[in-house]
FIROBA-129364 format. One record per residue (C-alpha): residue in one letter; x, z negated, y negated. Coordinates in steps of 0.001 Angstrom, whole numbers, padded with zeros to 6 digits, always signed. Last residue first. Example, Ala and Ser with C-alpha at 12.3 -4.5 7.8 and 13.67 -1.06 7.14 Angstrom:
// FIROBA-129364
s+013670-007140+001060/a+012300-007800+004500/
***
This chain:
// FIROBA-129364
g+008210-024643-007695/k+004959-026560-007909/l+003046-026796-011092/n+001262-029725-012623/e-002041-031550-012736/l-004012-028889-010805/g-007626-028209-011562/m-007571-024747-010830/e-008354-023794-014415/s-005479-026009-015517/s-003148-024481-013207/i-004306-021079-014492/f-003462-021972-018140/e-000119-023618-017348/a+000937-020724-015337/f-000217-018298-018024/s+001956-020014-020602/s+004896-020474-018277/v+004766-016689-017425/v+004533-015641-021179/k+007488-018144-022041/s+009539-016723-019271/c+009911-018561-015888/r+012810-017863-013665/g+014421-021328-013545/p+012434-022254-010330/p+010230-019580-008884/y+006593-020393-009160/h+003902-021845-006890/l+000324-022737-007415/t-001299-024628-004658/l-004425-024260-002627/h-005343-026515+000313/v-007108-025449+003555/p-010110-027345+004716/a-010421-028536+008406/i-013142-026609+010364/a-016267-028224+011589/p-016965-027637+015265/l-019630-024991+016293/g-022847-026066+018044/d-025032-023369+016661/m-027808-025743+015839/p-025659-027434+013097/l-025739-024030+011146/a-022880-021567+010940/h-022731-019469+007766/r-024856-016351+007691/c-024287-012436+007776/g-026393-009420+006646/e-024767-009319+003288/v-021659-011473+003138/q-021260-014599+001145/t-017722-016333+000715/d-018409-019597-001078/k-017630-021766+002038/t-014193-020197+002624/v-013973-018254+005809/p-013480-018812+009433/a-014526-015763+011574/i-017267-014881+014189/a-016977-011690+016418/i-018656-008430+017359/g-021727-008617+015259/a-020870-005668+013187/k-021097-007979+010159/v-018316-010043+011724/a-016131-007081+012428/a-016513-006012+008695/t-016088-009547+007537/v-012383-009466+008969/g-011512-006165+007335/a-012991-007147+004022/l-011217-010550+004023/s-007923-008563+004537/p-004932-008738+007052/s-007255-007863+009923/r-007567-008950+013497/y-010073-008555+016015/v-010753-009724+019546/v-009249-013106+019259/k-010712-015085+022458/n-012465-018419+022625/k-013263-021216+025140/q-014786-024106+023491/s-013205-027473+024190/n-014311-029113+020927/g-010861-030063+020003/e-009630-026521+021073/l-012385-025115+018836/a-011398-026994+015802/q-007714-026244+016279/l-008511-022620+016587/a-010278-022634+013269/h-007399-024788+011643/h-004826-022275+012811/c-006968-019240+011775/y-007454-020443+008157/c-003652-021434+008128/c-002676-017914+008691/s+000381-017614+011038/q-001274-015447+013522/h-002390-012817+011019/y-006067-012677+009875/m-008754-013458+012397/a-012046-012193+013971/l-013087-014389+016971/p-015157-013723+020165/l-016516-016920+021563/v-016189-017108+025369/d-019232-018213+027177/h-021133-016526+024508/n-024922-016647+024265/s-024400-020142+022667/p-022955-018560+019595/t-025983-016674+018770/f-025252-013646+016366/y-028310-012082+014644/e-027290-013214+011143/s-023936-011890+011733/m-021390-014622+011787/i-019493-016879+009316/w-017759-020162+010223/v-016886-022494+007309/l-013844-023628+005430/e-013599-025832+002437/l-010950-025301-000162/p-008921-028413-001098/i-006943-028559-004303/s-003220-029126-004402/n-000457-030772-006317/d-000212-034168-004754/s-000166-032368-001338/s-002670-031292+001160/k-001735-029622+004476/g-002579-026184+005787/e-001511-024126+002891/a-003225-021357+000914/k-000832-020084-001849/i-001469-019008-005423/l+001604-017301-006314/l+003305-016785-009648/d+005995-014349-011093/l+005661-011773-008252/s+008278-008998-007117/g+010974-011312-007923/d+012487-011473-004345/t+011340-014950-003549/l+007707-014460-004958/m+007434-011226-002964/p+008700-013035+000215/n+005594-015291+000206/l+003033-012628-000687/n+003022-011101+002775/h+002206-014275+004780/t-000048-015647+001881/d-002475-012861+002661/d-002986-010119+000055/c-004536-009639-003537/l-002034-008586-006166/v-003061-009414-009530/e-001376-007857-012605/v-001983-009748-016037/q-001053-008010-019304/v-000483-010260-022286/m-001285-008961-025693/p-004955-010240-025877/h-003842-013817-025318/s-006827-016030-026278/s-009537-013693-025056/a-007280-012446-022096/f-006972-016028-020776/r-010814-016492-020796/k-011332-012975-018988/l-008599-013904-016441/a-010385-017139-015551/e-013637-015504-015189/p-012150-012967-012803/l-009905-015362-010842/h-012472-017427-009052/q-014404-015549-006257/a-012463-012298-005911/a-009115-013876-006203/y-009973-016699-003755/d-010993-014171-001150/d-008190-011871-001606/p-005471-014564-001326/a-003405-014598-004462/g-000486-012951-006095/i+000434-013136-009788/r+002406-010640-011866/v+002563-011450-015575/v+003360-008929-018254/g+004282-009418-021803/s+002988-010697-025220/l+002595-013958-026900/e+002148-013347-030730/p-001548-013887-030645/q-000957-017609-029983/v-004501-018846-030759/t-006020-017423-034103/s-007383-014060-033516/a-008180-014337-029751/v-009919-017654-030401/a-012237-016118-032907/e-013125-013229-030494/d-013757-015627-027777/y-016086-017713-030082/l-017952-014380-031093/d-018287-013468-027396/l-019502-016843-026676/i-022215-016947-029272/k-023227-013390-028400/r-023639-014417-024806/a-025552-017506-025647/y-027959-015508-027880/g-029118-013381-025037/y-029322-016342-022543/l-031369-018284-025061/i-034339-015732-024832/e-034128-015606-020998/g-034172-019494-020878/k-037375-019267-023133/p-039007-017061-020333/t-037612-019490-017773/l-034423-018403-016105/t-033967-018533-012172/a-032179-021357-010234/k-031969-021173-006306/r-030706-024103-004310/g-034377-025187-003640/e-036628-023432-006267/r-035390-024655-009694/i-037042-022769-012593/f-034282-022886-015292/l-034160-023316-019053/d-036806-026176-019520/y-037790-027185-023018/g-036935-029539-025679/l-033754-028204-027031/e-031767-031127-026855/a-033310-032188-023554/e-032615-028875-022081/l-028876-028967-023198/r-028548-032400-021702/k-030097-031341-018497/i-027903-028289-018283/q-024658-030461-018818/l-025915-032816-016178/s-026529-030133-013617/v-022841-028883-014367/a-021520-032341-013800/a-023504-032812-010539/q-022325-029521-009101/t-018724-030794-009653/r-016309-028923-011923/f-013965-026146-011502/v-015617-023710-013984/l-016343-020999-011267/k-016826-023742-008518/a-019589-025448-010721/a-021321-022003-011352/q-021520-021409-007615/t-022984-024873-007102/f-025524-024551-009951/s-026807-021358-008445/g-028454-018145-009758/t-025174-016703-010152/d-025652-015040-013628/a-027932-017794-014845/v-025870-020628-013537/l-022795-018914-015160/i-024508-018505-018561/f-025511-022225-018777/s-022033-023191-017758/r-020551-021234-020455/m-023210-022536-022987/
***
């Protein structure tokens, strides 16, 4: 039911799969089994877009009620005594795309826990974990590890931007130590493409503002969508960017019960097997 609702809300099996941390094939199989059980189609599939059928619209209303009732039941029976505050830092692009649904589910089972999210780049969040300003940190790193998940990067540009018209590619970047930027510059260097950083911003909104204005292109996560912009196509001739890797960090020996519980929850949501201190 949750996958069904997310496909309906996003209009995409791929986006819904990312929100529940499953593969697109797994979510498609879930919906096919649900359709087989019901005996009718739930979605009209047109390319990558999925829209509800008339019967799907009816089921959607009931599915919302069912899940709200389930979440209410969980909230009244699962660890209601846990209370406190958890402060977590995360890159703003990841936080915007993936945290809202996860936080909603956590709040349903732990209504007495207050979760505070600080969105910033990893460069600024690192010292806050060390000095105790944060309890947990979702961190983007350049290399994979046993306790990381890959995050695919792509080039984003104004829909009217043509890379081949530029002898020197104008780039919009985060801070210099950002692994997104490092991987993007490595890709261009390997492709012998001249480039120049013409715009820097510490936030995704700042970077994409420059992209939308048509003054630069930028590396972003694949699920980043901006009105008036597009991802690079093969015909653009831009090199592929190596993925970054997300890990969940916490200060060793400084985890309270409430922080540990939230860490286990968010680690599971991210598809991580264990935490990284």
